[in-house]
Structures are given as structure tokens and as C-alpha cells.
mmCIF file of the N, C-alpha and C atoms, coordinates in Angstrom:
data_MODEL
# 
_entry.id   MODEL 
# 
loop_
_atom_site.group_PDB 
_atom_site.id 
_atom_site.type_symbol 
_atom_site.label_atom_id 
_atom_site.label_alt_id 
_atom_site.label_comp_id 
_atom_site.label_asym_id 
_atom_site.label_entity_id 
_atom_site.label_seq_id 
_atom_site.pdbx_PDB_ins_code 
_atom_site.Cartn_x 
_atom_site.Cartn_y 
_atom_site.Cartn_z 
_atom_site.occupancy 
_atom_site.B_iso_or_equiv 
_atom_site.pdbx_formal_charge 
_atom_site.auth_seq_id 
_atom_site.auth_comp_id 
_atom_site.auth_asym_id 
_atom_site.auth_atom_id 
_atom_site.pdbx_PDB_model_num 
ATOM 1   N N  . UNK A 1 1  ? -70.495 -22.629 -38.111 1.00 0.00 ? 1  UNK A N  1 
ATOM 2   C CA . UNK A 1 1  ? -69.991 -22.103 -38.933 1.00 0.00 ? 1  UNK A CA 1 
ATOM 3   C C  . UNK A 1 1  ? -68.214 -22.316 -39.033 1.00 0.00 ? 1  UNK A C  1 
ATOM 4   N N  . UNK A 1 2  ? -68.276 -22.125 -37.904 1.00 0.00 ? 2  UNK A N  1 
ATOM 5   C CA . UNK A 1 2  ? -66.516 -22.664 -38.146 1.00 0.00 ? 2  UNK A CA 1 
ATOM 6   C C  . UNK A 1 2  ? -66.253 -23.779 -38.280 1.00 0.00 ? 2  UNK A C  1 
ATOM 7   N N  . UNK A 1 3  ? -66.949 -25.009 -37.377 1.00 0.00 ? 3  UNK A N  1 
ATOM 8   C CA . UNK A 1 3  ? -66.429 -25.943 -38.791 1.00 0.00 ? 3  UNK A CA 1 
ATOM 9   C C  . UNK A 1 3  ? -65.739 -25.594 -39.770 1.00 0.00 ? 3  UNK A C  1 
ATOM 10  N N  . UNK A 1 4  ? -67.278 -25.352 -40.974 1.00 0.00 ? 4  UNK A N  1 
ATOM 11  C CA . UNK A 1 4  ? -66.745 -24.536 -42.735 1.00 0.00 ? 4  UNK A CA 1 
ATOM 12  C C  . UNK A 1 4  ? -65.668 -24.433 -42.283 1.00 0.00 ? 4  UNK A C  1 
ATOM 13  N N  . UNK A 1 5  ? -64.829 -23.885 -41.639 1.00 0.00 ? 5  UNK A N  1 
ATOM 14  C CA . UNK A 1 5  ? -63.710 -23.387 -42.090 1.00 0.00 ? 5  UNK A CA 1 
ATOM 15  C C  . UNK A 1 5  ? -62.607 -23.748 -41.658 1.00 0.00 ? 5  UNK A C  1 
ATOM 16  N N  . UNK A 1 6  ? -63.076 -24.787 -40.537 1.00 0.00 ? 6  UNK A N  1 
ATOM 17  C CA . UNK A 1 6  ? -62.174 -25.687 -40.133 1.00 0.00 ? 6  UNK A CA 1 
ATOM 18  C C  . UNK A 1 6  ? -61.747 -26.945 -40.603 1.00 0.00 ? 6  UNK A C  1 
ATOM 19  N N  . UNK A 1 7  ? -62.804 -27.402 -41.327 1.00 0.00 ? 7  UNK A N  1 
ATOM 20  C CA . UNK A 1 7  ? -61.824 -28.922 -42.026 1.00 0.00 ? 7  UNK A CA 1 
ATOM 21  C C  . UNK A 1 7  ? -60.951 -28.066 -43.591 1.00 0.00 ? 7  UNK A C  1 
ATOM 22  N N  . UNK A 1 8  ? -61.421 -26.828 -44.140 1.00 0.00 ? 8  UNK A N  1 
ATOM 23  C CA . UNK A 1 8  ? -60.489 -26.816 -45.530 1.00 0.00 ? 8  UNK A CA 1 
ATOM 24  C C  . UNK A 1 8  ? -59.261 -26.627 -44.732 1.00 0.00 ? 8  UNK A C  1 
ATOM 25  N N  . UNK A 1 9  ? -59.332 -25.506 -43.828 1.00 0.00 ? 9  UNK A N  1 
ATOM 26  C CA . UNK A 1 9  ? -58.149 -25.186 -43.525 1.00 0.00 ? 9  UNK A CA 1 
ATOM 27  C C  . UNK A 1 9  ? -57.063 -26.221 -42.967 1.00 0.00 ? 9  UNK A C  1 
ATOM 28  N N  . UNK A 1 10 ? -57.236 -27.211 -42.666 1.00 0.00 ? 10 UNK A N  1 
ATOM 29  C CA . UNK A 1 10 ? -56.396 -28.162 -41.772 1.00 0.00 ? 10 UNK A CA 1 
ATOM 30  C C  . UNK A 1 10 ? -55.966 -29.427 -42.990 1.00 0.00 ? 10 UNK A C  1 
ATOM 31  N N  . UNK A 1 11 ? -57.231 -28.901 -44.378 1.00 0.00 ? 11 UNK A N  1 
ATOM 32  C CA . UNK A 1 11 ? -56.566 -30.387 -45.359 1.00 0.00 ? 11 UNK A CA 1 
ATOM 33  C C  . UNK A 1 11 ? -55.548 -28.826 -46.262 1.00 0.00 ? 11 UNK A C  1 
ATOM 34  N N  . UNK A 1 12 ? -56.023 -27.449 -46.588 1.00 0.00 ? 12 UNK A N  1 
ATOM 35  C CA . UNK A 1 12 ? -54.449 -26.925 -46.981 1.00 0.00 ? 12 UNK A CA 1 
ATOM 36  C C  . UNK A 1 12 ? -53.632 -26.909 -45.971 1.00 0.00 ? 12 UNK A C  1 
ATOM 37  N N  . UNK A 1 13 ? -53.392 -27.046 -45.026 1.00 0.00 ? 13 UNK A N  1 
ATOM 38  C CA . UNK A 1 13 ? -52.278 -27.081 -44.347 1.00 0.00 ? 13 UNK A CA 1 
ATOM 39  C C  . UNK A 1 13 ? -51.363 -28.433 -44.320 1.00 0.00 ? 13 UNK A C  1 
ATOM 40  N N  . UNK A 1 14 ? -52.027 -29.550 -44.344 1.00 0.00 ? 14 UNK A N  1 
ATOM 41  C CA . UNK A 1 14 ? -51.412 -30.584 -44.734 1.00 0.00 ? 14 UNK A CA 1 
ATOM 42  C C  . UNK A 1 14 ? -51.356 -30.628 -45.849 1.00 0.00 ? 14 UNK A C  1 
ATOM 43  N N  . UNK A 1 15 ? -51.854 -29.966 -47.324 1.00 0.00 ? 15 UNK A N  1 
ATOM 44  C CA . UNK A 1 15 ? -51.229 -29.897 -48.447 1.00 0.00 ? 15 UNK A CA 1 
ATOM 45  C C  . UNK A 1 15 ? -50.274 -28.933 -49.009 1.00 0.00 ? 15 UNK A C  1 
ATOM 46  N N  . UNK A 1 16 ? -49.849 -27.680 -47.911 1.00 0.00 ? 16 UNK A N  1 
ATOM 47  C CA . UNK A 1 16 ? -48.692 -27.128 -47.920 1.00 0.00 ? 16 UNK A CA 1 
ATOM 48  C C  . UNK A 1 16 ? -47.301 -28.025 -46.909 1.00 0.00 ? 16 UNK A C  1 
ATOM 49  N N  . UNK A 1 17 ? -48.064 -28.478 -46.304 1.00 0.00 ? 17 UNK A N  1 
ATOM 50  C CA . UNK A 1 17 ? -46.994 -29.287 -45.370 1.00 0.00 ? 17 UNK A CA 1 
ATOM 51  C C  . UNK A 1 17 ? -46.110 -30.401 -46.204 1.00 0.00 ? 17 UNK A C  1 
ATOM 52  N N  . UNK A 1 18 ? -46.863 -30.894 -47.744 1.00 0.00 ? 18 UNK A N  1 
ATOM 53  C CA . UNK A 1 18 ? -46.092 -31.852 -48.003 1.00 0.00 ? 18 UNK A CA 1 
ATOM 54  C C  . UNK A 1 18 ? -45.538 -31.696 -48.585 1.00 0.00 ? 18 UNK A C  1 
ATOM 55  N N  . UNK A 1 19 ? -45.886 -30.004 -49.925 1.00 0.00 ? 19 UNK A N  1 
ATOM 56  C CA . UNK A 1 19 ? -45.232 -29.098 -51.145 1.00 0.00 ? 19 UNK A CA 1 
ATOM 57  C C  . UNK A 1 19 ? -43.531 -28.541 -50.330 1.00 0.00 ? 19 UNK A C  1 
ATOM 58  N N  . UNK A 1 20 ? -44.192 -28.342 -49.186 1.00 0.00 ? 20 UNK A N  1 
ATOM 59  C CA . UNK A 1 20 ? -43.011 -28.280 -48.360 1.00 0.00 ? 20 UNK A CA 1 
ATOM 60  C C  . UNK A 1 20 ? -41.860 -28.815 -47.933 1.00 0.00 ? 20 UNK A C  1 
ATOM 61  N N  . UNK A 1 21 ? -42.205 -30.282 -47.810 1.00 0.00 ? 21 UNK A N  1 
ATOM 62  C CA . UNK A 1 21 ? -41.125 -31.182 -48.118 1.00 0.00 ? 21 UNK A CA 1 
ATOM 63  C C  . UNK A 1 21 ? -40.911 -31.709 -48.926 1.00 0.00 ? 21 UNK A C  1 
ATOM 64  N N  . UNK A 1 22 ? -41.478 -32.083 -50.010 1.00 0.00 ? 22 UNK A N  1 
ATOM 65  C CA . UNK A 1 22 ? -41.139 -32.003 -51.171 1.00 0.00 ? 22 UNK A CA 1 
ATOM 66  C C  . UNK A 1 22 ? -40.047 -31.319 -51.550 1.00 0.00 ? 22 UNK A C  1 
ATOM 67  N N  . UNK A 1 23 ? -40.635 -30.029 -51.730 1.00 0.00 ? 23 UNK A N  1 
ATOM 68  C CA . UNK A 1 23 ? -39.260 -28.968 -51.638 1.00 0.00 ? 23 UNK A CA 1 
ATOM 69  C C  . UNK A 1 23 ? -37.704 -29.036 -51.177 1.00 0.00 ? 23 UNK A C  1 
ATOM 70  N N  . UNK A 1 24 ? -38.151 -29.607 -49.615 1.00 0.00 ? 24 UNK A N  1 
ATOM 71  C CA . UNK A 1 24 ? -37.315 -29.373 -49.099 1.00 0.00 ? 24 UNK A CA 1 
ATOM 72  C C  . UNK A 1 24 ? -35.846 -30.675 -49.765 1.00 0.00 ? 24 UNK A C  1 
ATOM 73  N N  . UNK A 1 25 ? -37.261 -31.976 -49.965 1.00 0.00 ? 25 UNK A N  1 
ATOM 74  C CA . UNK A 1 25 ? -36.460 -32.839 -50.250 1.00 0.00 ? 25 UNK A CA 1 
ATOM 75  C C  . UNK A 1 25 ? -35.205 -33.119 -51.681 1.00 0.00 ? 25 UNK A C  1 
ATOM 76  N N  . UNK A 1 26 ? -36.363 -31.688 -52.552 1.00 0.00 ? 26 UNK A N  1 
ATOM 77  C CA . UNK A 1 26 ? -35.601 -31.424 -53.783 1.00 0.00 ? 26 UNK A CA 1 
ATOM 78  C C  . UNK A 1 26 ? -34.414 -30.978 -53.965 1.00 0.00 ? 26 UNK A C  1 
ATOM 79  N N  . UNK A 1 27 ? -33.983 -30.240 -52.930 1.00 0.00 ? 27 UNK A N  1 
ATOM 80  C CA . UNK A 1 27 ? -32.623 -29.606 -52.742 1.00 0.00 ? 27 UNK A CA 1 
ATOM 81  C C  . UNK A 1 27 ? -31.889 -30.018 -52.934 1.00 0.00 ? 27 UNK A C  1 
ATOM 82  N N  . UNK A 1 28 ? -30.513 -29.373 -53.597 1.00 0.00 ? 28 UNK A N  1 
ATOM 83  C CA . UNK A 1 28 ? -29.635 -30.621 -54.148 1.00 0.00 ? 28 UNK A CA 1 
ATOM 84  C C  . UNK A 1 28 ? -28.633 -29.939 -52.569 1.00 0.00 ? 28 UNK A C  1 
ATOM 85  N N  . UNK A 1 29 ? -27.619 -31.230 -52.493 1.00 0.00 ? 29 UNK A N  1 
ATOM 86  C CA . UNK A 1 29 ? -26.962 -31.269 -51.886 1.00 0.00 ? 29 UNK A CA 1 
ATOM 87  C C  . UNK A 1 29 ? -25.749 -29.903 -51.268 1.00 0.00 ? 29 UNK A C  1 
ATOM 88  N N  . UNK A 1 30 ? -25.079 -29.788 -52.312 1.00 0.00 ? 30 UNK A N  1 
ATOM 89  C CA . UNK A 1 30 ? -24.355 -28.616 -53.262 1.00 0.00 ? 30 UNK A CA 1 
ATOM 90  C C  . UNK A 1 30 ? -24.954 -27.346 -54.036 1.00 0.00 ? 30 UNK A C  1 
ATOM 91  N N  . UNK A 1 31 ? -24.831 -26.226 -54.119 1.00 0.00 ? 31 UNK A N  1 
ATOM 92  C CA . UNK A 1 31 ? -25.598 -25.134 -54.781 1.00 0.00 ? 31 UNK A CA 1 
ATOM 93  C C  . UNK A 1 31 ? -26.946 -24.542 -55.686 1.00 0.00 ? 31 UNK A C  1 
ATOM 94  N N  . UNK A 1 32 ? -28.004 -25.089 -54.055 1.00 0.00 ? 32 UNK A N  1 
ATOM 95  C CA . UNK A 1 32 ? -28.495 -24.862 -53.723 1.00 0.00 ? 32 UNK A CA 1 
ATOM 96  C C  . UNK A 1 32 ? -29.181 -23.476 -54.438 1.00 0.00 ? 32 UNK A C  1 
ATOM 97  N N  . UNK A 1 33 ? -29.975 -23.065 -54.680 1.00 0.00 ? 33 UNK A N  1 
ATOM 98  C CA . UNK A 1 33 ? -30.401 -21.727 -55.618 1.00 0.00 ? 33 UNK A CA 1 
ATOM 99  C C  . UNK A 1 33 ? -30.574 -20.554 -54.456 1.00 0.00 ? 33 UNK A C  1 
ATOM 100 N N  . UNK A 1 34 ? -30.520 -19.178 -54.578 1.00 0.00 ? 34 UNK A N  1 
ATOM 101 C CA . UNK A 1 34 ? -31.469 -18.661 -53.738 1.00 0.00 ? 34 UNK A CA 1 
ATOM 102 C C  . UNK A 1 34 ? -33.016 -18.885 -53.599 1.00 0.00 ? 34 UNK A C  1 
ATOM 103 N N  . UNK A 1 35 ? -33.769 -18.792 -54.418 1.00 0.00 ? 35 UNK A N  1 
ATOM 104 C CA . UNK A 1 35 ? -35.303 -18.626 -55.616 1.00 0.00 ? 35 UNK A CA 1 
ATOM 105 C C  . UNK A 1 35 ? -35.201 -20.165 -54.510 1.00 0.00 ? 35 UNK A C  1 
ATOM 106 N N  . UNK A 1 36 ? -34.295 -21.577 -55.134 1.00 0.00 ? 36 UNK A N  1 
ATOM 107 C CA . UNK A 1 36 ? -35.030 -22.643 -53.533 1.00 0.00 ? 36 UNK A CA 1 
ATOM 108 C C  . UNK A 1 36 ? -35.430 -22.036 -52.185 1.00 0.00 ? 36 UNK A C  1 
ATOM 109 N N  . UNK A 1 37 ? -34.953 -21.339 -51.647 1.00 0.00 ? 37 UNK A N  1 
ATOM 110 C CA . UNK A 1 37 ? -34.613 -20.818 -49.851 1.00 0.00 ? 37 UNK A CA 1 
ATOM 111 C C  . UNK A 1 37 ? -36.002 -20.537 -49.716 1.00 0.00 ? 37 UNK A C  1 
ATOM 112 N N  . UNK A 1 38 ? -35.858 -19.208 -51.110 1.00 0.00 ? 38 UNK A N  1 
ATOM 113 C CA . UNK A 1 38 ? -37.027 -18.307 -51.157 1.00 0.00 ? 38 UNK A CA 1 
ATOM 114 C C  . UNK A 1 38 ? -38.404 -18.689 -50.457 1.00 0.00 ? 38 UNK A C  1 
ATOM 115 N N  . UNK A 1 39 ? -38.219 -19.827 -51.740 1.00 0.00 ? 39 UNK A N  1 
ATOM 116 C CA . UNK A 1 39 ? -39.459 -20.189 -51.561 1.00 0.00 ? 39 UNK A CA 1 
ATOM 117 C C  . UNK A 1 39 ? -40.195 -21.391 -50.399 1.00 0.00 ? 39 UNK A C  1 
ATOM 118 N N  . UNK A 1 40 ? -39.171 -22.177 -49.826 1.00 0.00 ? 40 UNK A N  1 
ATOM 119 C CA . UNK A 1 40 ? -39.123 -23.093 -48.645 1.00 0.00 ? 40 UNK A CA 1 
ATOM 120 C C  . UNK A 1 40 ? -39.379 -22.302 -47.951 1.00 0.00 ? 40 UNK A C  1 
ATOM 121 N N  . UNK A 1 41 ? -39.052 -20.663 -47.541 1.00 0.00 ? 41 UNK A N  1 
ATOM 122 C CA . UNK A 1 41 ? -38.997 -19.514 -46.361 1.00 0.00 ? 41 UNK A CA 1 
ATOM 123 C C  . UNK A 1 41 ? -40.935 -19.115 -46.886 1.00 0.00 ? 41 UNK A C  1 
ATOM 124 N N  . UNK A 1 42 ? -41.288 -19.128 -47.998 1.00 0.00 ? 42 UNK A N  1 
ATOM 125 C CA . UNK A 1 42 ? -42.976 -18.221 -48.118 1.00 0.00 ? 42 UNK A CA 1 
ATOM 126 C C  . UNK A 1 42 ? -43.932 -19.524 -47.700 1.00 0.00 ? 42 UNK A C  1 
ATOM 127 N N  . UNK A 1 43 ? -43.313 -21.391 -48.066 1.00 0.00 ? 43 UNK A N  1 
ATOM 128 C CA . UNK A 1 43 ? -44.235 -21.771 -47.411 1.00 0.00 ? 43 UNK A CA 1 
ATOM 129 C C  . UNK A 1 43 ? -44.349 -21.829 -46.270 1.00 0.00 ? 43 UNK A C  1 
ATOM 130 N N  . UNK A 1 44 ? -43.204 -21.659 -45.814 1.00 0.00 ? 44 UNK A N  1 
ATOM 131 C CA . UNK A 1 44 ? -43.123 -21.985 -43.891 1.00 0.00 ? 44 UNK A CA 1 
ATOM 132 C C  . UNK A 1 44 ? -43.709 -20.642 -43.603 1.00 0.00 ? 44 UNK A C  1 
ATOM 133 N N  . UNK A 1 45 ? -44.162 -20.066 -43.627 1.00 0.00 ? 45 UNK A N  1 
ATOM 134 C CA . UNK A 1 45 ? -44.928 -18.677 -43.455 1.00 0.00 ? 45 UNK A CA 1 
ATOM 135 C C  . UNK A 1 45 ? -46.138 -18.730 -43.603 1.00 0.00 ? 45 UNK A C  1 
ATOM 136 N N  . UNK A 1 46 ? -46.673 -19.164 -44.699 1.00 0.00 ? 46 UNK A N  1 
ATOM 137 C CA . UNK A 1 46 ? -47.705 -19.553 -45.372 1.00 0.00 ? 46 UNK A CA 1 
ATOM 138 C C  . UNK A 1 46 ? -48.340 -20.336 -44.772 1.00 0.00 ? 46 UNK A C  1 
ATOM 139 N N  . UNK A 1 47 ? -47.627 -21.196 -44.045 1.00 0.00 ? 47 UNK A N  1 
ATOM 140 C CA . UNK A 1 47 ? -48.406 -22.855 -43.274 1.00 0.00 ? 47 UNK A CA 1 
ATOM 141 C C  . UNK A 1 47 ? -48.370 -22.279 -41.591 1.00 0.00 ? 47 UNK A C  1 
ATOM 142 N N  . UNK A 1 48 ? -47.127 -21.226 -41.076 1.00 0.00 ? 48 UNK A N  1 
ATOM 143 C CA . UNK A 1 48 ? -47.289 -20.407 -39.909 1.00 0.00 ? 48 UNK A CA 1 
ATOM 144 C C  . UNK A 1 48 ? -48.068 -19.495 -39.825 1.00 0.00 ? 48 UNK A C  1 
ATOM 145 N N  . UNK A 1 49 ? -49.037 -19.304 -40.539 1.00 0.00 ? 49 UNK A N  1 
ATOM 146 C CA . UNK A 1 49 ? -50.057 -18.467 -41.073 1.00 0.00 ? 49 UNK A CA 1 
ATOM 147 C C  . UNK A 1 49 ? -51.286 -18.707 -40.802 1.00 0.00 ? 49 UNK A C  1 
ATOM 148 N N  . UNK A 1 50 ? -51.467 -19.903 -41.533 1.00 0.00 ? 50 UNK A N  1 
ATOM 149 C CA . UNK A 1 50 ? -52.538 -21.075 -41.581 1.00 0.00 ? 50 UNK A CA 1 
ATOM 150 C C  . UNK A 1 50 ? -52.705 -21.758 -40.355 1.00 0.00 ? 50 UNK A C  1 
ATOM 151 N N  . UNK A 1 51 ? -51.664 -21.790 -39.966 1.00 0.00 ? 51 UNK A N  1 
ATOM 152 C CA . UNK A 1 51 ? -52.199 -22.799 -38.286 1.00 0.00 ? 51 UNK A CA 1 
ATOM 153 C C  . UNK A 1 51 ? -52.379 -21.597 -37.606 1.00 0.00 ? 51 UNK A C  1 
ATOM 154 N N  . UNK A 1 52 ? -51.254 -20.037 -37.686 1.00 0.00 ? 52 UNK A N  1 
ATOM 155 C CA . UNK A 1 52 ? -52.345 -19.585 -36.545 1.00 0.00 ? 52 UNK A CA 1 
ATOM 156 C C  . UNK A 1 52 ? -53.461 -19.172 -36.572 1.00 0.00 ? 52 UNK A C  1 
ATOM 157 N N  . UNK A 1 53 ? -54.284 -19.527 -37.804 1.00 0.00 ? 53 UNK A N  1 
ATOM 158 C CA . UNK A 1 53 ? -55.562 -19.027 -37.747 1.00 0.00 ? 53 UNK A CA 1 
ATOM 159 C C  . UNK A 1 53 ? -56.672 -20.084 -37.622 1.00 0.00 ? 53 UNK A C  1 
ATOM 160 N N  . UNK A 1 54 ? -56.030 -21.206 -37.614 1.00 0.00 ? 54 UNK A N  1 
ATOM 161 C CA . UNK A 1 54 ? -56.548 -22.730 -37.420 1.00 0.00 ? 54 UNK A CA 1 
ATOM 162 C C  . UNK A 1 54 ? -56.742 -22.869 -35.658 1.00 0.00 ? 54 UNK A C  1 
ATOM 163 N N  . UNK A 1 55 ? -56.031 -22.145 -35.608 1.00 0.00 ? 55 UNK A N  1 
ATOM 164 C CA . UNK A 1 55 ? -55.476 -22.557 -33.451 1.00 0.00 ? 55 UNK A CA 1 
ATOM 165 C C  . UNK A 1 55 ? -56.858 -21.453 -33.190 1.00 0.00 ? 55 UNK A C  1 
ATOM 166 N N  . UNK A 1 56 ? -57.031 -20.144 -34.251 1.00 0.00 ? 56 UNK A N  1 
ATOM 167 C CA . UNK A 1 56 ? -57.864 -19.031 -33.183 1.00 0.00 ? 56 UNK A CA 1 
ATOM 168 C C  . UNK A 1 56 ? -59.129 -19.289 -33.823 1.00 0.00 ? 56 UNK A C  1 
ATOM 169 N N  . UNK A 1 57 ? -59.742 -20.229 -35.017 1.00 0.00 ? 57 UNK A N  1 
ATOM 170 C CA . UNK A 1 57 ? -60.984 -20.846 -34.968 1.00 0.00 ? 57 UNK A CA 1 
ATOM 171 C C  . UNK A 1 57 ? -60.770 -21.548 -33.936 1.00 0.00 ? 57 UNK A C  1 
ATOM 172 N N  . UNK A 1 58 ? -60.502 -22.922 -33.720 1.00 0.00 ? 58 UNK A N  1 
ATOM 173 C CA . UNK A 1 58 ? -60.515 -23.907 -33.196 1.00 0.00 ? 58 UNK A CA 1 
ATOM 174 C C  . UNK A 1 58 ? -60.848 -23.325 -31.203 1.00 0.00 ? 58 UNK A C  1 
ATOM 175 N N  . UNK A 1 59 ? -59.790 -22.325 -30.844 1.00 0.00 ? 59 UNK A N  1 
ATOM 176 C CA . UNK A 1 59 ? -60.060 -21.951 -29.650 1.00 0.00 ? 59 UNK A CA 1 
ATOM 177 C C  . UNK A 1 59 ? -61.356 -21.335 -29.634 1.00 0.00 ? 59 UNK A C  1 
ATOM 178 N N  . UNK A 1 60 ? -62.243 -20.382 -30.538 1.00 0.00 ? 60 UNK A N  1 
ATOM 179 C CA . UNK A 1 60 ? -62.994 -19.642 -29.951 1.00 0.00 ? 60 UNK A CA 1 
ATOM 180 C C  . UNK A 1 60 ? -64.682 -20.077 -30.777 1.00 0.00 ? 60 UNK A C  1 
ATOM 181 N N  . UNK A 1 61 ? -64.162 -21.515 -30.994 1.00 0.00 ? 61 UNK A N  1 
ATOM 182 C CA . UNK A 1 61 ? -64.928 -22.858 -31.416 1.00 0.00 ? 61 UNK A CA 1 
ATOM 183 C C  . UNK A 1 61 ? -66.180 -22.911 -30.282 1.00 0.00 ? 61 UNK A C  1 
ATOM 184 N N  . UNK A 1 62 ? -65.218 -22.834 -29.339 1.00 0.00 ? 62 UNK A N  1 
ATOM 185 C CA . UNK A 1 62 ? -66.670 -22.743 -28.296 1.00 0.00 ? 62 UNK A CA 1 
ATOM 186 C C  . UNK A 1 62 ? -67.701 -21.356 -28.000 1.00 0.00 ? 62 UNK A C  1 
ATOM 187 N N  . UNK A 1 63 ? -67.703 -20.303 -28.358 1.00 0.00 ? 63 UNK A N  1 
ATOM 188 C CA . UNK A 1 63 ? -67.725 -19.132 -28.382 1.00 0.00 ? 63 UNK A CA 1 
ATOM 189 C C  . UNK A 1 63 ? -68.415 -18.319 -29.549 1.00 0.00 ? 63 UNK A C  1 
ATOM 190 N N  . UNK A 1 64 ? -68.545 -19.349 -30.205 1.00 0.00 ? 64 UNK A N  1 
ATOM 191 C CA . UNK A 1 64 ? -69.397 -19.092 -31.474 1.00 0.00 ? 64 UNK A CA 1 
ATOM 192 C C  . UNK A 1 64 ? -70.374 -19.726 -31.425 1.00 0.00 ? 64 UNK A C  1 
# 
């Protein structure tokens, strides 16, 4: 059961990290808009939450 949750979560984290890298690369060197930084921060928060969820699943994998 846990394995069926881990693989999709890993895939989602990879996708979010790619999106984050794209957004960071798209930041202009000057005059970046606050909304651009907010979008990056939201992605970072989402990645962090999903990584914590993944870590928890992997930690508990042996107990399921």
C-alpha cells in the first residue's frame, strides 16, 4: 500500500522541482515582480511538504 503512494509522490516532487528550476531561471536579473517570488516560495513550500510526506511514508514503510 505504501509503495503505491511513494512512487507517485516521488514523481510529483521531481515535477515540482523542475517547475521551480524553470521559474528561477526565468527571473529577470533586475526588476523581478513580487508575484514571481511568491510563486517560487509557494513551490518551495509545496516541495517541502511533499518531501516531508515522502520521508514519513518511507520511514513507516517497514511498519506497514
